[in-house]
Backbone as JSON, one array per atom type, in Angstrom:
{
  "sequence": "MPIKVRLFVRSFALPGLMGCVVLAQCLPAAAQSADISSGRRRAEVCMACHGENGISKTPGIPSLAGQDREYLAKALQAYRGGQLRQDPTMAEMAKPLTDADIVNLAAFWNNLGQNRRQ",
  "N": [[103.04, 55.09, 90.98], [101.15, 54.53, 93.85], [98.39, 52.23, 93.92], [96.02, 52.88, 95.36], [95.99, 55.79, 95.29], [95.98, 56.01, 92.55], [93.54, 54.88, 92.0], [91.81, 56.82, 93.39], [92.38, 59.38, 92.15], [91.34, 58.64, 89.5], [88.87, 57.87, 90.11], [87.56, 60.21, 91.62], [89.08, 62.78, 91.72], [89.71, 63.45, 89.19], [87.06, 63.55, 87.8], [85.9, 65.47, 89.31], [87.42, 67.63, 88.83], [86.89, 67.86, 86.03], [84.19, 68.39, 86.04], [84.06, 70.88, 87.38], [85.25, 72.55, 85.35], [83.38, 72.31, 83.18], [81.1, 73.34, 84.5], [82.06, 75.95, 84.87], [82.11, 77.0, 82.2], [79.45, 77.12, 81.64], [78.2, 78.96, 83.27], [76.08, 81.94, 83.78], [75.92, 85.04, 81.74], [75.42, 87.04, 83.55], [77.01, 86.4, 85.64], [79.57, 86.98, 84.99], [82.6, 88.75, 85.41], [81.84, 92.01, 86.51], [81.83, 95.55, 85.73], [81.14, 98.05, 87.51], [81.21, 100.81, 87.78], [81.23, 101.34, 84.79], [78.69, 100.35, 84.23], [77.19, 102.26, 85.44], [77.76, 104.58, 83.94], [76.73, 103.72, 81.59], [74.08, 103.37, 82.27], [72.85, 106.1, 82.51], [71.24, 107.09, 80.37], [69.06, 105.45, 80.66], [68.06, 106.44, 83.21], [66.39, 108.39, 82.64], [63.74, 107.27, 82.42], [63.7, 105.27, 84.33], [64.44, 106.49, 86.66], [66.74, 108.19, 88.45], [67.79, 107.17, 90.93], [67.12, 104.67, 90.52], [64.49, 104.07, 90.94], [61.42, 104.22, 89.71], [59.31, 106.71, 88.92], [57.1, 106.59, 87.25], [54.23, 105.35, 86.28], [53.87, 102.0, 85.22], [56.33, 101.85, 84.31], [59.14, 100.0, 85.31], [60.98, 99.88, 88.48], [64.44, 99.67, 89.03], [66.37, 99.42, 90.7], [68.22, 97.37, 92.87], [67.2, 94.92, 91.6], [67.63, 91.5, 90.88], [70.56, 90.62, 89.37], [70.9, 88.51, 87.36], [68.35, 88.29, 86.56], [67.86, 90.9, 85.29], [69.83, 91.0, 83.46], [69.01, 88.95, 81.56], [66.52, 89.92, 80.76], [67.43, 92.21, 79.4], [68.95, 91.01, 77.36], [66.76, 89.66, 76.05], [65.3, 91.83, 75.42], [66.88, 92.98, 73.53], [67.22, 90.94, 71.62], [64.67, 90.97, 70.59], [62.7, 88.92, 70.27], [61.69, 87.51, 72.53], [60.86, 89.52, 74.23], [59.01, 92.28, 73.58], [59.0, 95.38, 73.29], [59.02, 98.39, 71.83], [60.38, 100.78, 72.75], [62.35, 99.78, 74.54], [63.6, 97.88, 72.93], [64.92, 99.51, 71.19], [66.58, 100.73, 73.06], [68.25, 98.38, 74.01], [69.21, 97.53, 71.92], [72.06, 98.45, 70.79], [73.68, 97.39, 72.8], [76.46, 95.68, 74.19], [77.47, 92.33, 75.18], [79.08, 92.75, 77.54], [78.3, 95.29, 78.21], [75.56, 94.86, 79.09], [76.14, 92.98, 81.16], [77.45, 94.79, 82.92], [75.46, 96.81, 83.24], [73.45, 95.37, 84.63], [74.84, 94.56, 87.14], [75.31, 97.12, 88.15], [72.71, 98.37, 88.57], [71.58, 96.5, 90.42], [73.48, 96.59, 92.48], [73.01, 99.08, 93.11], [70.41, 99.19, 94.5], [71.4, 97.39, 96.58], [73.08, 99.0, 97.92], [71.12, 100.86, 98.86], [69.9, 99.65, 100.77], [71.58, 99.16, 103.0]],
  "CA": [[102.05, 55.62, 91.91], [100.3, 53.5, 94.4], [97.05, 51.84, 93.38], [95.13, 53.58, 96.07], [96.23, 56.97, 94.82], [95.35, 56.07, 91.14], [92.01, 54.74, 92.14], [91.46, 58.23, 93.99], [92.47, 60.27, 91.04], [90.47, 58.15, 88.37], [87.31, 58.0, 90.6], [87.02, 61.39, 92.38], [89.78, 64.01, 91.45], [89.54, 63.98, 87.63], [85.71, 63.87, 87.38], [85.44, 66.51, 89.92], [87.88, 68.81, 88.15], [86.14, 68.13, 84.82], [82.9, 68.98, 86.42], [84.3, 72.39, 87.74], [85.36, 73.07, 84.11], [82.15, 72.22, 82.47], [80.33, 74.5, 85.02], [82.56, 77.33, 84.79], [81.79, 77.53, 80.91], [77.8, 77.32, 81.63], [77.59, 80.25, 83.93], [75.31, 82.96, 82.91], [76.45, 86.23, 81.35], [75.37, 88.05, 84.84], [77.91, 86.01, 86.51], [80.87, 87.33, 84.67], [82.98, 89.97, 86.1], [81.12, 93.17, 86.09], [82.46, 96.94, 86.02], [79.83, 98.91, 88.19], [81.23, 102.19, 87.09], [80.93, 101.5, 83.44], [77.49, 100.13, 84.24], [76.62, 103.61, 85.8], [77.76, 105.4, 82.81], [75.69, 103.22, 80.35], [72.83, 103.5, 82.83], [72.59, 107.46, 82.57], [69.93, 107.17, 79.5], [68.06, 104.61, 81.44], [67.51, 107.05, 84.43], [65.37, 109.12, 82.29], [62.37, 106.51, 82.7], [63.64, 104.27, 85.47], [64.76, 107.02, 87.81], [68.14, 108.41, 89.01], [68.13, 106.31, 91.83], [66.59, 103.35, 89.88], [63.18, 104.03, 91.55], [60.61, 104.77, 88.8], [58.08, 107.56, 89.35], [56.04, 106.56, 86.2], [53.32, 104.13, 86.2], [54.07, 101.13, 84.04], [58.02, 101.74, 84.06], [59.61, 99.37, 86.67], [62.01, 100.13, 89.21], [65.44, 98.67, 88.58], [67.36, 99.27, 91.76], [68.09, 96.02, 93.61], [66.69, 93.85, 91.01], [68.46, 90.59, 90.73], [71.58, 90.65, 88.24], [70.59, 87.52, 86.25], [66.99, 88.68, 85.73], [68.2, 92.16, 84.53], [70.75, 90.76, 82.23], [68.16, 88.21, 80.74], [65.58, 90.94, 80.16], [68.02, 93.07, 78.43], [69.23, 90.2, 76.2], [65.6, 89.51, 75.36], [64.92, 93.11, 74.47], [67.98, 93.12, 72.44], [66.87, 89.98, 70.6], [63.43, 91.36, 70.07], [61.7, 87.92, 70.05], [61.06, 87.05, 73.7], [60.41, 90.61, 74.91], [58.66, 93.2, 72.46], [58.65, 96.62, 73.46], [59.71, 99.45, 70.84], [61.32, 101.61, 73.33], [63.35, 98.94, 75.23], [64.2, 97.31, 71.89], [65.89, 100.47, 70.76], [67.64, 100.93, 74.13], [68.95, 97.44, 74.21], [69.92, 97.01, 70.52], [73.35, 98.77, 70.81], [74.39, 96.91, 73.99], [77.31, 94.58, 74.05], [77.19, 91.53, 76.37], [79.64, 93.35, 78.63], [77.34, 96.34, 78.64], [74.45, 94.28, 79.79], [76.58, 92.63, 82.59], [77.68, 96.07, 83.68], [74.36, 97.56, 83.59], [72.8, 94.48, 85.59], [75.69, 94.86, 88.11], [74.93, 98.49, 88.53], [71.23, 98.42, 89.11], [71.38, 95.53, 91.56], [74.28, 97.07, 93.38], [72.4, 100.47, 93.7], [69.73, 98.57, 95.54], [72.17, 96.84, 97.79], [73.49, 100.37, 98.84], [69.98, 101.5, 99.51], [69.29, 98.65, 101.95], [72.52, 99.29, 104.09]],
  "C": [[101.29, 54.42, 92.35], [98.78, 53.27, 93.97], [95.97, 52.7, 93.94], [94.95, 55.12, 95.39], [95.68, 57.02, 93.2], [93.98, 55.94, 91.23], [91.16, 55.99, 92.39], [91.28, 59.11, 92.77], [91.44, 60.01, 89.95], [88.9, 58.43, 88.94], [86.76, 59.37, 91.01], [87.64, 62.67, 91.8], [89.48, 64.45, 90.07], [88.09, 64.34, 87.32], [85.3, 65.19, 87.94], [86.28, 67.69, 89.16], [87.16, 69.0, 86.73], [84.74, 68.83, 85.01], [83.02, 70.53, 86.54], [84.54, 73.12, 86.16], [84.29, 73.25, 83.22], [81.25, 73.34, 83.11], [80.75, 75.84, 84.94], [82.09, 77.92, 83.36], [80.31, 77.78, 80.82], [77.41, 78.3, 82.49], [77.11, 81.32, 83.26], [76.12, 84.22, 82.83], [76.47, 87.18, 82.79], [76.51, 87.51, 85.86], [79.25, 86.41, 86.2], [81.3, 88.49, 85.5], [82.37, 91.27, 85.61], [81.95, 94.62, 86.53], [81.09, 97.8, 86.24], [79.82, 100.42, 87.55], [81.08, 102.33, 85.7], [79.33, 101.37, 83.28], [76.77, 101.4, 84.55], [76.54, 104.48, 84.58], [76.9, 105.08, 81.68], [74.34, 103.57, 80.91], [72.26, 105.08, 82.8], [71.24, 107.54, 81.68], [68.88, 106.46, 80.11], [67.29, 105.28, 82.45], [66.4, 108.04, 83.89], [63.96, 108.57, 82.49], [62.63, 105.94, 83.91], [64.08, 105.04, 86.71], [66.32, 107.17, 88.12], [68.81, 107.36, 89.81], [67.71, 104.94, 91.57], [65.18, 103.09, 90.47], [62.27, 104.88, 90.52], [59.45, 105.5, 89.61], [56.91, 107.52, 88.32], [55.49, 105.36, 86.16], [53.6, 103.27, 85.04], [55.68, 100.8, 83.69], [58.43, 101.22, 85.49], [60.76, 100.07, 87.16], [63.27, 99.18, 89.06], [66.47, 98.44, 89.81], [67.12, 98.07, 92.69], [67.6, 94.97, 92.95], [67.87, 92.89, 90.94], [69.25, 90.62, 89.11], [71.08, 89.72, 86.88], [69.26, 87.95, 85.68], [67.22, 89.84, 84.85], [68.9, 91.7, 83.27], [69.86, 89.86, 81.2], [67.14, 89.04, 80.16], [66.27, 91.7, 78.97], [68.48, 92.31, 77.2], [67.88, 89.94, 75.35], [64.99, 90.73, 74.52], [65.88, 93.34, 73.42], [67.79, 92.27, 71.2], [65.49, 90.31, 69.9], [62.33, 90.18, 69.78], [60.94, 87.54, 71.21], [60.32, 88.31, 74.51], [60.14, 91.73, 73.6], [58.26, 94.45, 73.0], [59.63, 97.77, 72.54], [60.76, 100.13, 71.55], [62.67, 100.8, 73.95], [64.12, 98.14, 74.09], [65.36, 98.21, 71.26], [67.01, 100.86, 71.78], [68.63, 99.9, 74.09], [69.71, 97.04, 73.01], [71.45, 97.18, 70.4], [74.19, 97.98, 71.89], [75.23, 95.68, 73.71], [76.79, 93.47, 75.12], [77.77, 92.01, 77.56], [78.73, 94.6, 79.16], [76.36, 95.94, 79.6], [74.9, 93.42, 81.17], [76.7, 93.81, 83.43], [76.5, 96.66, 84.25], [73.33, 96.76, 84.76], [73.48, 94.86, 87.01], [75.32, 96.25, 88.91], [73.79, 98.76, 89.19], [71.02, 97.52, 90.38], [72.3, 96.09, 92.72], [73.69, 98.34, 93.98], [71.2, 100.0, 94.74], [70.13, 98.01, 96.71], [72.61, 98.09, 98.58], [72.4, 101.04, 99.54], [69.59, 100.92, 100.82], [70.18, 98.89, 103.21], [72.28, 100.59, 105.07]]
}
């Protein structure tokens, strides 16, 4: 292999590839592939308080439609963990959620808001 090619691979290509691998492993849960239809099915119980269309009509209960996926995922993880966010109702709702459920719910609520803006 010519020296210029070896130098390029050693200096740029290999470190760049390693950086991509590390970055891919560090992506948040919300960036994982989501199943919006599964999120919708899981969200049916949430709709009693947060509204069928994701717009809450109850003071003190936030609307979820259009919320940022990463924010929703982190909030649900925090409720599930019970240490960073402490709300008895939300803790009970989030406790049985898997990581995949959280990704799907976050995608559903985010997408619901995107559809309303179009």
